C-alpha positions as CSV (number, residue, x, y, z in Angstrom):
1,M,-0.1,0.0,-0.3
2,S,1.4,3.0,-0.9
3,R,2.2,6.4,1.4
4,V,-0.8,8.4,-0.2
5,S,-3.7,5.4,-0.6
6,K,-3.2,4.7,3.2
7,Y,-4.2,8.2,4.3
8,R,-7.7,7.6,1.4
9,S,-10.5,9.3,3.0
10,A,-14.1,7.5,3.1
11,S,-15.3,9.6,0.4
12,G,-12.4,8.2,-2.0
13,F,-10.3,11.5,-1.6
14,T,-6.4,11.4,-0.4
15,L,-5.8,13.8,2.6
16,I,-3.5,16.2,0.4
17,E,-7.0,16.2,-2.4
18,L,-8.9,16.8,0.9
19,L,-6.8,19.7,1.8
20,V,-6.6,21.4,-1.8
21,V,-10.4,21.1,-1.8
22,I,-10.5,23.2,1.7
23,A,-8.0,25.3,0.3
24,I,-9.8,26.7,-3.1
25,I,-13.1,26.3,-0.8
26,A,-11.4,28.6,1.7
27,L,-10.4,30.9,-1.4
28,L,-13.7,30.9,-3.1
29,A,-15.2,32.3,0.3
30,A,-12.7,34.9,1.2
31,L,-13.5,36.0,-3.1
32,L,-16.9,36.0,-2.3
33,V,-16.7,38.1,1.3
34,G,-14.9,40.8,-0.7
35,A,-17.3,40.9,-3.2
36,V,-20.0,41.1,-0.7
37,V,-18.1,44.0,1.2
38,K,-17.4,46.0,-2.0
39,A,-21.2,45.4,-2.9
40,R,-22.1,46.8,0.8
41,E,-19.8,49.8,0.2
42,S,-21.4,50.6,-2.9
43,A,-24.4,50.6,-2.1
44,R,-23.8,52.7,0.8
45,S,-22.1,55.4,-1.2
46,S,-24.5,55.5,-4.0
47,L,-27.2,55.7,-1.1
48,C,-25.0,58.8,0.1
49,R,-24.9,60.3,-3.2
50,A,-28.3,60.0,-3.4
51,N,-29.0,61.7,-0.1
52,L,-26.6,64.6,-1.2
53,K,-29.1,65.0,-4.4
54,N,-32.1,65.0,-2.2
55,V,-30.7,67.8,-0.5
56,G,-29.6,69.6,-3.2
57,I,-33.5,69.7,-4.4
58,G,-34.0,71.1,-0.6
59,F,-31.4,73.7,-1.6
60,A,-33.0,74.6,-4.8
61,T,-36.8,74.8,-2.8
62,H,-35.7,76.9,-0.3
63,V,-33.8,79.0,-3.2
64,I,-37.8,79.4,-4.4
65,R,-39.6,80.0,-0.9
66,S,-36.6,82.4,0.8
67,P,-37.4,86.1,0.3
68,G,-33.8,86.8,-0.6
69,G,-33.0,83.8,-2.7
70,E,-30.5,81.9,-0.3
71,F,-30.0,78.4,-0.5
72,C,-30.1,77.9,3.2
73,S,-30.6,79.9,6.8
74,G,-27.1,79.0,7.8
75,L,-24.9,76.9,9.4
76,F,-25.8,73.3,11.6
77,D,-24.3,75.4,14.4
78,H,-26.1,76.7,18.0
79,N,-24.1,79.0,19.1
80,R,-23.4,80.8,15.6
81,E,-27.1,80.6,13.9
82,G,-29.4,79.8,16.9
83,C,-31.8,76.9,18.1
84,M,-30.7,74.0,15.8
85,D,-34.4,73.1,15.1
86,R,-35.5,76.5,13.7
87,Y,-32.0,77.7,12.1
88,G,-29.4,76.5,9.8
89,W,-29.9,74.2,7.0
90,V,-30.7,71.0,8.6
91,A,-33.6,72.6,10.0
92,D,-34.5,73.8,6.8
93,Q,-34.6,70.3,5.4
94,I,-36.4,68.7,7.9
95,N,-39.0,71.6,8.7
96,A,-40.0,71.8,4.9
97,G,-40.5,68.2,4.7
98,S,-37.3,68.4,2.0
99,A,-35.4,65.2,3.7
100,Q,-35.9,62.6,6.5
101,P,-33.6,62.5,9.6
102,E,-31.6,59.0,8.3
103,T,-31.1,61.3,4.2
104,L,-28.9,63.6,6.3
105,L,-26.4,61.0,7.5
106,C,-23.9,59.0,5.1
107,P,-24.2,55.5,5.4
108,S,-20.6,54.7,5.3
109,N,-19.5,57.4,8.1
110,P,-19.3,55.6,11.3
111,I,-19.6,59.0,13.0
112,R,-23.3,59.4,13.5
113,V,-23.7,62.6,15.8
114,N,-22.9,66.3,14.7
115,E,-20.3,68.1,17.6
116,K,-23.0,71.0,17.8
117,L,-25.1,68.8,19.4
118,L,-22.7,69.5,22.2
119,D,-23.9,73.0,22.8
120,A,-27.5,72.0,22.9
121,Y,-26.4,69.9,25.5
122,G,-24.8,72.6,27.3
123,I,-21.2,72.3,27.1
124,G,-20.2,74.1,24.3
125,T,-17.4,73.1,21.4
126,N,-16.9,76.7,19.4
127,D,-14.7,79.5,20.7
128,N,-17.4,81.7,21.3
129,L,-15.9,84.4,19.2
130,N,-18.3,84.5,16.6
131,D,-21.7,83.9,18.7
132,L,-24.5,86.1,18.2
133,T,-25.1,89.5,18.8
134,G,-27.9,92.1,20.0
135,S,-31.3,91.2,18.8
136,L,-29.9,88.2,17.0
137,R,-29.4,86.5,20.5
138,S,-33.2,86.0,20.4
139,R,-32.6,83.2,18.0
140,W,-31.0,81.2,21.0
141,T,-34.8,81.0,22.4
142,K,-36.6,80.1,19.8
143,G,-37.7,76.7,19.1
144,M,-37.5,73.7,21.6
145,C,-34.7,76.0,23.0
146,G,-37.5,78.2,24.6
147,K,-39.9,75.8,25.5
148,V,-40.7,75.0,28.7
149,D,-42.2,71.5,27.8
150,W,-41.9,68.7,25.0
151,N,-45.6,67.0,24.5
152,G,-46.5,68.0,27.7
153,L,-43.9,66.7,29.5
154,S,-40.8,68.7,31.0
155,G,-37.7,68.3,33.4
156,T,-37.1,69.6,36.7
157,G,-34.8,72.5,35.7
158,D,-35.1,76.0,35.7
159,P,-37.9,76.5,32.9
160,D,-36.1,79.7,31.9
161,E,-33.4,77.3,30.5
162,G,-36.0,76.8,27.8
163,F,-35.2,73.1,26.3
164,A,-38.2,71.5,28.0
165,S,-37.4,73.0,31.5
166,T,-34.0,71.0,31.7
167,D,-30.7,72.3,33.1
168,P,-27.6,71.9,30.7
169,V,-25.3,68.9,31.2
170,T,-27.5,66.9,33.1
171,E,-29.6,63.4,32.1
172,E,-32.7,65.0,31.2
173,R,-30.9,67.2,29.1
174,R,-28.9,64.4,27.5
175,A,-32.5,62.6,27.1
176,L,-34.3,65.4,25.7
177,V,-31.1,65.9,23.1
178,S,-31.2,62.5,22.2
179,R,-34.7,62.3,21.6
180,Y,-35.8,65.5,20.3
181,F,-32.5,67.0,18.3
182,V,-31.0,63.3,17.3
183,E,-33.8,61.4,16.7
184,Q,-36.3,63.9,15.1
185,G,-33.4,64.3,12.2
186,F,-31.6,67.6,13.9
187,N,-28.5,66.1,12.8
188,T,-26.1,65.4,10.3
189,N,-22.9,63.8,9.6
190,Y,-22.5,66.0,6.2
191,A,-20.5,69.9,6.5
192,T,-20.9,72.4,4.5
193,S,-18.6,74.5,2.8
194,W,-18.1,78.0,3.4
195,F,-19.3,79.1,0.4
196,L,-22.5,77.8,1.2
197,T,-23.2,79.5,4.7
198,Y,-21.0,82.9,4.5
199,T,-20.1,83.2,0.6
200,A,-17.7,86.1,1.0
201,P,-15.9,88.0,3.4
202,R,-16.7,91.4,4.7
203,V,-14.3,93.8,3.1
204,A,-13.2,97.5,3.6
205,F,-10.9,99.5,0.9
206,R,-8.6,101.6,1.7
207,S,-7.6,104.3,0.1
208,S,-4.5,105.1,1.5
209,D,-2.3,101.7,0.3
210,G,-5.0,100.9,-2.6
211,S,-6.0,97.3,-0.5
212,I,-9.0,95.5,0.3
213,R,-8.9,94.3,4.0
214,T,-11.0,91.8,5.6
215,N,-13.6,93.8,7.8
216,G,-15.3,91.7,10.4
217,Q,-15.9,92.8,13.7
218,A,-13.9,91.1,15.7
219,A,-10.3,90.6,16.0
220,Q,-9.6,86.7,16.1
221,Q,-9.0,84.4,12.9
222,G,-11.2,83.3,10.8
223,L,-14.6,84.3,8.4
224,R,-16.5,82.1,10.3
225,G,-19.7,84.2,11.5
226,K,-22.3,86.6,10.7
227,R,-20.2,89.9,11.7
228,E,-17.3,88.9,9.2
229,T,-18.9,87.5,6.6
230,L,-22.1,88.3,4.1
231,G,-24.3,85.2,5.0
232,P,-25.7,82.2,3.0
233,L,-25.1,81.6,-0.5
234,T,-27.7,83.4,-2.7
235,D,-29.1,82.2,-6.1
236,A,-28.2,86.3,-7.2
237,Y,-24.8,85.9,-5.8
238,L,-24.0,82.6,-7.8
239,T,-25.7,83.9,-11.1
240,R,-23.1,87.0,-10.9
241,S,-19.9,84.8,-10.6
242,D,-17.6,83.4,-13.5
243,V,-17.3,80.5,-11.4
244,P,-19.3,77.6,-13.0
245,S,-21.8,76.4,-10.0
246,S,-20.7,73.0,-11.3
247,Q,-17.6,73.9,-9.2
248,V,-18.9,75.3,-6.1
249,A,-19.0,72.9,-3.7
250,L,-21.8,73.1,-1.1
251,L,-21.7,69.7,1.4
252,G,-19.5,66.7,1.3
253,D,-18.9,63.4,3.8
254,A,-17.8,65.0,7.2
255,A,-14.6,64.2,9.0
256,P,-14.5,64.0,13.0
257,G,-13.9,67.1,14.6
258,D,-11.0,68.2,16.8
259,L,-10.2,65.8,19.6
260,D,-9.9,68.7,22.0
261,E,-13.7,69.4,21.7
262,A,-15.8,66.6,19.6
263,V,-15.1,63.8,21.8
264,S,-18.2,63.3,23.6
265,P,-18.1,62.9,27.2
266,I,-21.8,61.3,27.0
267,A,-23.6,58.6,25.2
268,F,-26.3,60.1,23.1
269,S,-29.1,57.8,24.0
270,Y,-32.7,57.4,26.0
271,G,-34.2,54.8,27.6
272,P,-37.8,53.9,29.4
273,D,-36.7,55.6,32.7
274,D,-35.9,59.3,31.3
275,A,-37.9,62.4,32.1
276,F,-39.6,62.3,28.6
277,A,-40.4,58.3,28.1
278,R,-43.6,57.1,27.1
279,D,-43.0,54.0,27.0
280,N,-40.4,51.1,27.6
281,S,-38.4,51.9,24.4
282,S,-34.3,53.0,24.1
283,R,-32.1,53.5,22.1
284,V,-28.2,54.8,21.5
285,F,-27.1,56.6,18.7
286,T,-23.6,56.8,19.9
287,P,-21.7,55.9,22.9
288,E,-19.7,58.1,25.3
289,G,-16.2,58.5,24.3
290,S,-17.3,58.3,20.6
291,L,-16.2,61.1,18.1
292,L,-18.5,63.7,16.7
293,S,-18.5,65.0,13.3
294,E,-17.3,68.6,11.9
295,S,-20.2,70.9,10.9
296,A,-18.2,72.9,8.3
297,L,-15.1,73.5,6.9
298,E,-12.6,76.9,8.0
299,G,-12.9,78.7,4.9
300,P,-10.1,80.5,3.5
301,T,-6.7,79.3,5.2
302,F,-3.1,79.5,4.3
303,Y,-0.4,77.1,5.1
304,H,2.2,79.0,7.9
305,R,5.3,78.1,6.5
306,S,7.5,78.6,10.1
307,Q,4.4,77.7,12.3
308,K,4.2,74.6,10.4
309,I,0.2,74.6,10.3
310,I,-2.8,75.4,8.3
311,K,-3.9,78.9,9.4
312,R,-7.4,80.7,9.1
313,I,-7.3,84.0,7.4
314,G,-7.8,87.2,10.0
315,S,-11.1,88.3,10.3
316,N,-10.2,92.0,10.4
317,G,-7.3,93.7,8.5
318,S,-5.7,91.1,6.2
319,R,-4.8,92.1,2.7
320,L,-6.9,90.3,0.3
321,E,-6.5,92.7,-3.1
322,F,-4.3,89.8,-4.5
323,Q,-6.5,87.2,-3.7
324,W,-9.0,89.2,-5.4
325,E,-7.0,89.7,-8.3
326,C,-5.9,86.1,-9.0
327,D,-9.6,84.7,-8.2
328,S,-10.3,87.3,-11.1
329,L,-7.5,85.9,-13.6
330,K,-7.9,82.4,-12.1
331,N,-4.5,81.9,-12.1
332,C,-3.7,82.1,-8.0
333,E,-0.5,80.7,-6.4
334,P,-0.6,78.1,-3.7
335,P,-1.0,80.0,-0.2
336,T,2.2,80.5,2.1
337,G,2.2,82.5,5.1
338,S,4.8,83.9,7.5
339,S,6.1,86.5,5.4
340,G,4.5,84.7,2.3
341,N,2.0,85.9,-0.6
342,N,-1.1,86.8,0.9
343,M,-2.9,84.3,-1.3
344,Y,-5.6,82.2,0.6
345,M,-7.1,78.7,-0.1
346,Q,-10.1,76.9,1.1
347,S,-9.6,74.5,3.8
348,T,-10.8,70.9,3.0
349,L,-10.0,69.1,6.3
350,G,-13.8,69.2,7.5
351,W,-14.8,66.6,4.5
352,M,-13.2,63.0,4.8
353,A,-13.2,60.1,2.1
354,T,-15.1,57.7,3.6
355,H,-16.3,55.3,0.9
356,Q,-14.2,52.7,0.2
357,G,-13.3,51.0,-3.4
358,S,-10.9,49.5,-5.5
359,G,-9.0,52.7,-6.2
360,G,-9.0,53.8,-2.5
361,Y,-11.5,56.1,-0.4
362,S,-13.6,58.3,-1.9
363,L,-15.0,61.4,-1.0
364,N,-18.9,62.5,-2.3
365,M,-19.7,66.0,-2.7
366,L,-22.6,68.1,-3.7
367,F,-22.0,71.4,-5.9
368,A,-24.5,74.2,-6.8
369,D,-25.3,72.7,-10.1
370,G,-27.1,70.0,-8.0
371,S,-24.8,67.5,-9.2
372,V,-23.0,65.0,-6.8
373,R,-19.6,63.7,-7.6
374,G,-17.0,61.5,-6.0
375,F,-13.0,62.3,-5.3
376,T,-10.7,59.9,-4.6
377,D,-7.9,60.4,-1.9
378,G,-4.9,59.6,-3.9
379,N,-2.3,59.3,-1.0
380,G,-4.3,57.7,2.0
381,D,-4.7,60.6,4.3
382,L,-8.5,60.6,3.9
383,F,-8.3,64.2,2.9
384,L,-8.5,65.8,-0.4
385,N,-5.6,68.4,-0.9
386,P,-6.8,71.4,-2.7
387,G,-3.3,72.7,-3.6
388,F,-1.7,73.7,-0.1
389,P,1.9,73.4,-0.7
390,I,2.8,71.0,2.5
391,P,6.6,70.1,2.7
392,D,7.4,66.3,2.1
393,D,10.4,66.6,5.0
394,L,7.8,67.2,8.0
395,T,7.6,64.6,11.1
396,E,4.7,62.4,11.7
397,S,3.3,64.5,14.3
398,Q,3.6,67.3,12.3
399,Y,1.6,65.7,9.6
400,D,-0.9,64.7,12.4
401,T,-1.2,68.5,13.0
402,I,-1.6,69.6,9.3
403,G,-4.2,66.6,8.0
404,Y,-2.9,66.8,4.6
405,R,0.4,64.5,3.7
406,D,1.8,66.1,0.5
407,S,1.2,68.9,-1.5
408,T,-0.1,66.8,-4.1
409,P,-3.4,68.6,-5.4
410,E,-6.1,65.8,-5.1
411,L,-9.1,68.6,-6.5
412,G,-8.1,69.5,-9.7
413,K,-9.2,73.6,-10.3
414,G,-11.4,72.3,-13.4
415,D,-13.5,70.6,-11.0
416,F,-13.2,72.3,-7.9
417,F,-13.3,76.1,-6.9
418,S,-11.2,76.9,-4.0
419,G,-10.3,80.3,-4.0
420,V,-12.1,83.1,-1.7
421,F,-14.4,85.5,-4.6
422,L,-17.0,83.6,-6.5
423,A,-17.8,87.1,-8.0
424,P,-14.7,89.1,-8.1
425,S,-16.6,91.5,-10.1
426,T,-18.6,92.6,-6.7
427,L,-15.4,94.4,-5.9
428,K,-14.6,96.2,-9.2
429,G,-15.7,99.7,-8.0
430,Y,-13.0,99.8,-5.7
431,F,-10.4,100.1,-8.2
432,E,-11.9,102.4,-10.7
């Protein structure tokens, strides 16, 4: 009897033949699992694009309905815009019936709750430098933010606090935010572009040196508030632009927020024992310690060569005539600071490539013409660089701080407008 036939199984196969069959089955199973995963992610990406298209229809509807022809009423941000069930693009979509709660969440993004919900909970997530002023402060007491109860139920806190009589940073406030805001759709893991919510900087002309300067009322960095910018994009302003609407991005898959303000100290959840329970139902939207998503992009920024960071433009006194000219001529150079060239570029670090495909991870974006397109992350850092001149000799920690890993443009000028002035002709009179 041969050594091989000695180990022939009852089915007639030798041990070697059985191992080969098992290996083939394992290989086929692996291929099948891979195909299923790819098919599932492809379906999720398609659903994400459908969600964004639907939001685009909602923006077009809002343009028609709003007196000023705005695409939206503003940012999804309690501190900068007001109560998030009344103000901001998410409230626009939900209240008009243009979107359902699940359609404002990208299914591929593991981050399920927006960092701005912490504002409603009561701990705040921004630097409070662009908060509402004057009569606009009344926006903080509109909607649920000013109500003493919800559906006849209320907490045990101070009624003057609003939020159905729940005090900030309490279990009652957590339950209300989870049940009312998150579950009813005042939540998103898509992040808005700077153009959608702010359009352009407020500027002033200085005849002494012929310069155009940022003219915000605050003296901090950033063009991210009502005192520093023109407010939400309008159809009339977009019509005056010589930038094709197919290059003006409005919305994209959100990245996680900064670690110092977007790690949730609470579980966004509710249960049968909280103050607003009507039955035995319970739900967990995201557990304690989870990352929360960005709400919007930073806007005009530059690479600061000496500090080795992406830095926001100064909101008051920063020179913009060089940016105005190059945006007019479509020949802007990569922006560098620290005795650099006074050029700026839209930071895209609030967006992240979340959709896995054969060519790597990709980012879905909605544009002002209603189209939705995907862009592939070329170097594996999950961010898409529009052209910041990032050096190739930095340390890992420096790259982690910046976000972009190299200077290769991943959003081409023919696909994505990353300047500051959509309609340079609006400033033409300054030079006549």
